[in-house]
C-alpha positions in Angstrom: 169.2 10.5 -18.2 171.3 12.3 -20.8 168.3 12.5 -23.2 166.2 14.2 -20.5 168.9 16.8 -19.9 169.1 17.6 -23.6 165.3 18.2 -23.7 165.4 20.8 -20.9 167.2 23.4 -23.0 164.8 22.9 -26.0 161.6 24.4 -24.5 160.0 27.0 -26.8 158.8 30.4 -25.4 155.0 30.4 -25.2 153.3 32.4 -27.9 151.2 35.3 -26.8 147.8 35.6 -28.4 145.6 38.6 -28.0 141.9 38.3 -28.7 139.0 40.7 -28.4 135.5 39.5 -27.5 132.5 41.7 -28.0 129.5 40.7 -26.0 126.3 42.4 -25.0 123.1 41.1 -23.5 120.1 42.3 -25.4 116.8 42.5 -23.6 114.0 41.4 -25.9 111.1 42.1 -23.6 109.9 45.4 -22.3 110.0 46.6 -18.7 107.4 45.2 -16.3 105.7 48.6 -16.2 105.8 51.5 -18.6 107.7 54.5 -17.3 106.5 57.9 -18.5 109.2 60.6 -18.5 107.9 64.1 -18.5 111.1 65.6 -20.1 111.8 64.8 -23.8 115.0 62.9 -24.5 118.0 64.9 -25.9 118.7 64.7 -29.6 120.1 61.3 -30.7 123.9 61.5 -31.1 125.5 60.8 -34.4 128.0 57.9 -33.9 130.8 56.6 -36.0 130.0 53.0 -36.7 133.2 50.9 -36.4 134.2 47.9 -38.5 132.3 44.7 -37.6 134.4 42.4 -35.4 133.4 39.5 -37.6 130.7 37.9 -39.7 127.2 37.6 -38.2 127.4 40.9 -36.2 124.8 43.6 -36.3 125.3 47.3 -35.3 122.8 48.5 -32.6 122.7 52.3 -32.4 123.3 54.2 -29.3 120.3 55.6 -27.4 119.4 57.8 -24.4 118.5 55.7 -21.3 116.4 57.2 -18.5 118.0 56.6 -15.0 115.0 57.9 -13.0 116.5 61.3 -12.7 118.3 62.1 -15.9 119.1 60.8 -19.4 122.5 59.0 -20.0 123.9 58.1 -23.4 124.4 54.3 -24.1 126.8 54.0 -27.0 126.1 51.8 -30.0 127.8 48.4 -30.2 128.1 45.3 -32.3 126.0 42.3 -31.2 125.9 38.7 -32.6 122.8 38.1 -34.8 120.9 35.2 -33.1 120.0 33.7 -36.5 120.9 34.4 -40.1 117.4 35.9 -40.8 117.0 37.9 -37.6 116.6 41.7 -38.0 117.3 44.2 -35.2 114.6 46.7 -34.6 116.1 49.8 -32.9 114.6 51.0 -29.6 113.1 54.5 -29.7 111.3 57.1 -27.6 107.6 57.6 -28.3 105.5 60.7 -27.3 102.5 59.6 -25.2 100.0 61.3 -23.1 101.9 62.9 -20.2 105.4 62.4 -21.5 107.8 60.1 -23.3 108.0 56.3 -23.1 111.0 54.1 -24.2 110.2 51.2 -26.6 113.1 48.8 -26.3 115.0 47.4 -29.3 114.3 43.8 -30.2 115.0 41.0 -32.7 112.4 40.3 -35.4 
């Protein structure tokens, strides 16, 4: 019993560990139907690329997303490369007959 009482005072304070996890779901297929936007997208914003959170991450640039009524800026982010040889192809707006169409980014 005396040994048990002696151990009660010896407990260490728990160590606090802070971690940051970067995740993003990347869609690799286009929309079910092509949406033609009659207004051109605003100029692409120049972003400051931060330091990669770790090995195997790839920077995906920000882009203008069409909401159905207006463009909203989606900032660039780091994503995990799905394989060592995968290459990220940036999404982009393309001028088509009648307006602008978004071509989503994808892994190649």
